[in-house]
KOLVOFI-806549 format. One record per residue (C-alpha): residue number from 1; residue in one letter; x, y, z. Coordinates in nm, 2 decimals. Layout:
BEGIN
<node seq="NUM" type="a" u="X" v="Y" w="Z"/>
...
***
This chain:
BEGIN
<node seq="1" type="m" u="4.51" v="5.72" w="-1.99"/>
<node seq="2" type="k" u="4.55" v="5.85" w="-1.63"/>
<node seq="3" type="h" u="4.73" v="5.53" w="-1.52"/>
<node seq="4" type="a" u="5.00" v="5.59" w="-1.78"/>
<node seq="5" type="y" u="5.13" v="5.88" w="-1.56"/>
<node seq="6" type="t" u="5.07" v="5.69" w="-1.23"/>
<node seq="7" type="c" u="5.31" v="5.42" w="-1.33"/>
<node seq="8" type="a" u="5.47" v="5.51" w="-1.66"/>
<node seq="9" type="p" u="5.74" v="5.25" w="-1.70"/>
<node seq="10" type="a" u="5.51" v="4.96" w="-1.61"/>
<node seq="11" type="y" u="5.25" v="5.07" w="-1.87"/>
<node seq="12" type="w" u="5.51" v="5.18" w="-2.13"/>
<node seq="13" type="a" u="5.71" v="4.85" w="-2.12"/>
<node seq="14" type="h" u="5.61" v="4.55" w="-2.33"/>
<node seq="15" type="h" u="5.49" v="4.28" w="-2.09"/>
<node seq="16" type="s" u="5.79" v="4.06" w="-2.19"/>
<node seq="17" type="w" u="6.01" v="4.29" w="-1.98"/>
<node seq="18" type="l" u="5.80" v="4.24" w="-1.67"/>
<node seq="19" type="e" u="5.87" v="3.98" w="-1.40"/>
<node seq="20" type="h" u="5.59" v="3.75" w="-1.49"/>
<node seq="21" type="g" u="5.58" v="3.83" w="-1.86"/>
<node seq="22" type="q" u="5.21" v="3.92" w="-1.85"/>
<node seq="23" type="p" u="5.03" v="4.25" w="-1.93"/>
<node seq="24" type="i" u="4.93" v="4.48" w="-1.64"/>
<node seq="25" type="r" u="4.56" v="4.43" w="-1.54"/>
<node seq="26" type="d" u="4.52" v="4.64" w="-1.23"/>
<node seq="27" type="e" u="4.69" v="4.91" w="-1.01"/>
<node seq="28" type="r" u="4.84" v="4.66" w="-0.76"/>
<node seq="29" type="r" u="5.02" v="4.47" w="-1.04"/>
<node seq="30" type="a" u="5.12" v="4.80" w="-1.19"/>
<node seq="31" type="r" u="5.29" v="4.91" w="-0.87"/>
<node seq="32" type="h" u="5.47" v="4.57" w="-0.84"/>
<node seq="33" type="a" u="5.58" v="4.59" w="-1.21"/>
<node seq="34" type="h" u="5.70" v="4.94" w="-1.16"/>
<node seq="35" type="a" u="5.91" v="4.83" w="-0.86"/>
<node seq="36" type="f" u="6.04" v="4.54" w="-1.06"/>
<node seq="37" type="l" u="6.14" v="4.75" w="-1.36"/>
<node seq="38" type="f" u="6.32" v="5.01" w="-1.14"/>
<node seq="39" type="g" u="6.50" v="4.74" w="-0.95"/>
<node seq="40" type="h" u="6.62" v="4.55" w="-1.25"/>
<node seq="41" type="y" u="6.68" v="4.83" w="-1.50"/>
<node seq="42" type="p" u="6.85" v="5.12" w="-1.31"/>
<node seq="43" type="q" u="6.88" v="5.32" w="-1.63"/>
<node seq="44" type="l" u="6.51" v="5.40" w="-1.58"/>
<node seq="45" type="i" u="6.59" v="5.60" w="-1.27"/>
<node seq="46" type="q" u="6.79" v="5.84" w="-1.48"/>
<node seq="47" type="v" u="6.50" v="5.97" w="-1.68"/>
<node seq="48" type="a" u="6.12" v="6.00" w="-1.65"/>
<node seq="49" type="l" u="5.89" v="5.93" w="-1.94"/>
<node seq="50" type="a" u="5.76" v="6.28" w="-1.92"/>
<node seq="51" type="d" u="6.11" v="6.40" w="-2.01"/>
<node seq="52" type="v" u="6.17" v="6.19" w="-2.32"/>
<node seq="53" type="p" u="6.27" v="6.38" w="-2.63"/>
<node seq="54" type="p" u="6.03" v="6.41" w="-2.92"/>
<node seq="55" type="s" u="6.23" v="6.16" w="-3.12"/>
<node seq="56" type="l" u="6.08" v="5.89" w="-2.90"/>
<node seq="57" type="p" u="5.72" v="5.84" w="-3.03"/>
<node seq="58" type="i" u="5.46" v="5.81" w="-2.75"/>
<node seq="59" type="w" u="5.26" v="5.57" w="-2.97"/>
<node seq="60" type="p" u="5.10" v="5.23" w="-2.92"/>
<node seq="61" type="r" u="5.35" v="4.94" w="-2.94"/>
<node seq="62" type="p" u="5.24" v="4.82" w="-3.28"/>
<node seq="63" type="a" u="5.30" v="5.17" w="-3.42"/>
<node seq="64" type="c" u="5.65" v="5.19" w="-3.26"/>
<node seq="65" type="a" u="5.73" v="4.85" w="-3.42"/>
<node seq="66" type="r" u="5.60" v="4.97" w="-3.75"/>
<node seq="67" type="l" u="5.81" v="5.29" w="-3.73"/>
<node seq="68" type="c" u="6.12" v="5.07" w="-3.67"/>
<node seq="69" type="r" u="6.03" v="4.87" w="-3.99"/>
<node seq="70" type="i" u="5.99" v="5.18" w="-4.19"/>
<node seq="71" type="v" u="6.32" v="5.32" w="-4.06"/>
<node seq="72" type="a" u="6.49" v="5.00" w="-4.18"/>
<node seq="73" type="a" u="6.31" v="5.01" w="-4.51"/>
<node seq="74" type="l" u="6.44" v="5.37" w="-4.57"/>
<node seq="75" type="a" u="6.79" v="5.25" w="-4.48"/>
<node seq="76" type="f" u="6.76" v="4.99" w="-4.76"/>
<node seq="77" type="a" u="6.55" v="5.20" w="-5.00"/>
<node seq="78" type="s" u="6.81" v="5.16" w="-5.28"/>
<node seq="79" type="s" u="6.77" v="4.78" w="-5.27"/>
<node seq="80" type="l" u="6.39" v="4.81" w="-5.24"/>
<node seq="81" type="r" u="6.39" v="5.01" w="-5.57"/>
<node seq="82" type="r" u="6.45" v="4.67" w="-5.73"/>
<node seq="83" type="v" u="6.13" v="4.52" w="-5.58"/>
<node seq="84" type="v" u="5.89" v="4.52" w="-5.88"/>
<node seq="85" type="a" u="5.72" v="4.18" w="-5.90"/>
<node seq="86" type="a" u="5.37" v="4.19" w="-5.77"/>
<node seq="87" type="s" u="5.43" v="3.89" w="-5.54"/>
<node seq="88" type="s" u="5.74" v="4.06" w="-5.39"/>
<node seq="89" type="r" u="5.55" v="4.38" w="-5.34"/>
<node seq="90" type="a" u="5.27" v="4.19" w="-5.17"/>
<node seq="91" type="e" u="5.52" v="4.00" w="-4.95"/>
<node seq="92" type="f" u="5.68" v="4.33" w="-4.85"/>
<node seq="93" type="a" u="5.34" v="4.49" w="-4.77"/>
<node seq="94" type="i" u="5.24" v="4.19" w="-4.55"/>
<node seq="95" type="g" u="5.56" v="4.17" w="-4.36"/>
<node seq="96" type="v" u="5.70" v="4.52" w="-4.34"/>
<node seq="97" type="a" u="5.49" v="4.82" w="-4.45"/>
<node seq="98" type="p" u="5.15" v="4.80" w="-4.62"/>
<node seq="99" type="r" u="5.09" v="5.07" w="-4.88"/>
<node seq="100" type="l" u="5.44" v="5.23" w="-4.83"/>
<node seq="101" type="l" u="5.67" v="5.05" w="-5.07"/>
<node seq="102" type="g" u="5.60" v="5.30" w="-5.36"/>
<node seq="103" type="a" u="5.68" v="5.60" w="-5.13"/>
<node seq="104" type="i" u="5.99" v="5.43" w="-5.00"/>
<node seq="105" type="q" u="6.11" v="5.35" w="-5.35"/>
<node seq="106" type="r" u="6.05" v="5.72" w="-5.46"/>
<node seq="107" type="h" u="6.21" v="5.86" w="-5.14"/>
<node seq="108" type="p" u="6.54" v="6.06" w="-5.20"/>
<node seq="109" type="r" u="6.72" v="5.81" w="-4.98"/>
<node seq="110" type="a" u="6.68" v="5.54" w="-5.25"/>
<node seq="111" type="a" u="6.93" v="5.73" w="-5.46"/>
<node seq="112" type="l" u="7.19" v="5.73" w="-5.19"/>
<node seq="113" type="g" u="7.26" v="5.36" w="-5.16"/>
<node seq="114" type="d" u="7.19" v="5.13" w="-4.87"/>
<node seq="115" type="l" u="7.33" v="5.20" w="-4.53"/>
<node seq="116" type="k" u="7.59" v="4.96" w="-4.41"/>
<node seq="117" type="v" u="7.43" v="4.74" w="-4.15"/>
<node seq="118" type="e" u="7.58" v="4.41" w="-4.06"/>
<node seq="119" type="p" u="7.45" v="4.15" w="-4.08"/>
<node seq="120" type="a" u="7.21" v="4.27" w="-4.36"/>
<node seq="121" type="p" u="6.85" v="4.20" w="-4.26"/>
<node seq="122" type="s" u="6.61" v="4.01" w="-4.48"/>
<node seq="123" type="l" u="6.41" v="4.29" w="-4.65"/>
<node seq="124" type="f" u="6.09" v="4.08" w="-4.64"/>
<node seq="125" type="s" u="6.12" v="3.96" w="-4.28"/>
<node seq="126" type="r" u="5.90" v="4.15" w="-4.03"/>
<node seq="127" type="r" u="6.13" v="4.04" w="-3.74"/>
<node seq="128" type="d" u="6.45" v="4.13" w="-3.91"/>
<node seq="129" type="m" u="6.33" v="4.47" w="-4.03"/>
<node seq="130" type="t" u="6.19" v="4.56" w="-3.69"/>
<node seq="131" type="a" u="6.51" v="4.46" w="-3.52"/>
<node seq="132" type="a" u="6.73" v="4.64" w="-3.77"/>
<node seq="133" type="g" u="6.51" v="4.95" w="-3.75"/>
<node seq="134" type="l" u="6.53" v="4.94" w="-3.37"/>
<node seq="135" type="a" u="6.91" v="4.93" w="-3.40"/>
<node seq="136" type="l" u="6.90" v="5.23" w="-3.63"/>
<node seq="137" type="a" u="6.66" v="5.41" w="-3.40"/>
<node seq="138" type="l" u="6.89" v="5.35" w="-3.10"/>
<node seq="139" type="a" u="7.17" v="5.51" w="-3.31"/>
<node seq="140" type="a" u="6.95" v="5.82" w="-3.33"/>
<node seq="141" type="v" u="6.93" v="5.87" w="-2.96"/>
<node seq="142" type="a" u="7.19" v="6.13" w="-2.87"/>
<node seq="143" type="d" u="7.14" v="6.07" w="-2.50"/>
<node seq="144" type="s" u="7.20" v="5.71" w="-2.40"/>
<node seq="145" type="r" u="6.96" v="5.75" w="-2.10"/>
<node seq="146" type="y" u="6.68" v="5.75" w="-2.35"/>
<node seq="147" type="a" u="6.79" v="5.46" w="-2.57"/>
<node seq="148" type="f" u="6.66" v="5.20" w="-2.33"/>
<node seq="149" type="w" u="6.31" v="5.35" w="-2.35"/>
<node seq="150" type="w" u="6.30" v="5.26" w="-2.72"/>
<node seq="151" type="s" u="6.39" v="4.90" w="-2.64"/>
<node seq="152" type="l" u="6.15" v="4.88" w="-2.35"/>
<node seq="153" type="r" u="5.85" v="4.96" w="-2.58"/>
<node seq="154" type="l" u="5.91" v="4.65" w="-2.80"/>
<node seq="155" type="p" u="5.92" v="4.29" w="-2.70"/>
<node seq="156" type="r" u="6.24" v="4.20" w="-2.51"/>
<node seq="157" type="e" u="6.34" v="3.94" w="-2.78"/>
<node seq="158" type="m" u="6.32" v="4.22" w="-3.03"/>
<node seq="159" type="a" u="6.57" v="4.43" w="-2.83"/>
<node seq="160" type="q" u="6.80" v="4.13" w="-2.81"/>
<node seq="161" type="a" u="6.77" v="4.08" w="-3.18"/>
<node seq="162" type="a" u="6.85" v="4.44" w="-3.25"/>
<node seq="163" type="e" u="7.18" v="4.40" w="-3.05"/>
<node seq="164" type="r" u="7.32" v="4.18" w="-3.33"/>
<node seq="165" type="y" u="7.30" v="4.45" w="-3.59"/>
<node seq="166" type="r" u="7.60" v="4.68" w="-3.63"/>
<node seq="167" type="v" u="7.55" v="5.02" w="-3.80"/>
<node seq="168" type="h" u="7.85" v="5.16" w="-3.97"/>
<node seq="169" type="d" u="7.92" v="5.52" w="-4.09"/>
<node seq="170" type="l" u="7.60" v="5.67" w="-3.95"/>
<node seq="171" type="s" u="7.62" v="5.97" w="-3.72"/>
<node seq="172" type="a" u="7.35" v="6.02" w="-3.45"/>
<node seq="173" type="a" u="7.23" v="6.33" w="-3.64"/>
<node seq="174" type="a" u="7.19" v="6.13" w="-3.97"/>
<node seq="175" type="a" u="7.01" v="5.85" w="-3.77"/>
<node seq="176" type="r" u="6.77" v="6.11" w="-3.63"/>
<node seq="177" type="e" u="6.70" v="6.24" w="-3.98"/>
<node seq="178" type="l" u="6.63" v="5.88" w="-4.09"/>
<node seq="179" type="v" u="6.39" v="5.83" w="-3.80"/>
<node seq="180" type="a" u="6.22" v="6.17" w="-3.88"/>
<node seq="181" type="d" u="6.18" v="6.07" w="-4.25"/>
<node seq="182" type="a" u="6.02" v="5.74" w="-4.14"/>
<node seq="183" type="r" u="5.78" v="5.93" w="-3.91"/>
<node seq="184" type="r" u="5.68" v="6.17" w="-4.18"/>
<node seq="185" type="l" u="5.61" v="5.87" w="-4.42"/>
<node seq="186" type="m" u="5.41" v="5.69" w="-4.15"/>
<node seq="187" type="e" u="5.21" v="6.00" w="-4.05"/>
<node seq="188" type="a" u="5.13" v="6.09" w="-4.41"/>
<node seq="189" type="e" u="5.00" v="5.75" w="-4.49"/>
<node seq="190" type="p" u="4.63" v="5.75" w="-4.55"/>
<node seq="191" type="c" u="4.42" v="5.54" w="-4.32"/>
***
C-alpha cells in the first residue's frame, strides 16, 4: 500500500485514463503515469488524494462501481418496488446489486418516487446503473475540485457515459444523503 502514497493519482486512476491504457506494474511506469495525469488533467493539481472528503470512498475500483450502482438503485427505488418476478430479481442481482434488492425495495426512498434523471437508465443494465450512479455521485460533490476524482476511479468510458445523464431537482446536500444511504446499505451487506 505504500506506493499509493508515492504516486496517488497514477494508482488511483483506472488504467483507461493512463497514456498507454495499461495498469501500472512498476515505480518507473507509475512516475510516468503520474506525470501524464498531471499534464493532461490540470484539475488534479488543485487537490491531493490525502485531502479528499469522506464522501469519496477510498475503496477498490469494483466497490466504487458497485456503490454507484446502489446509488442509482436507490434513486429509482420506487420503480424497483415493482420488481417481483424471480427472473427479474435474479437479473437485477446479476447486473446491479446481489442480495440488496429487498433492502432497496424496503428503503424509505422507495416511498418518495423516482428521482428525475434523463435519460432514464435501464434498471437492469450494469453499465447504465453505474453511469447514472456516477452522475448522481458527482452531483453530491460540493467542491468541484473533487468531482474529477470520482470519475478517475472508474473506467474512462464510464465517466463519458455518466455525462449523458442529467439530474433534475436534486440539491448537492440531497445527493450526498443519497450516496450516504447507498454506503450504509453496502457496508451493512453480509459477506
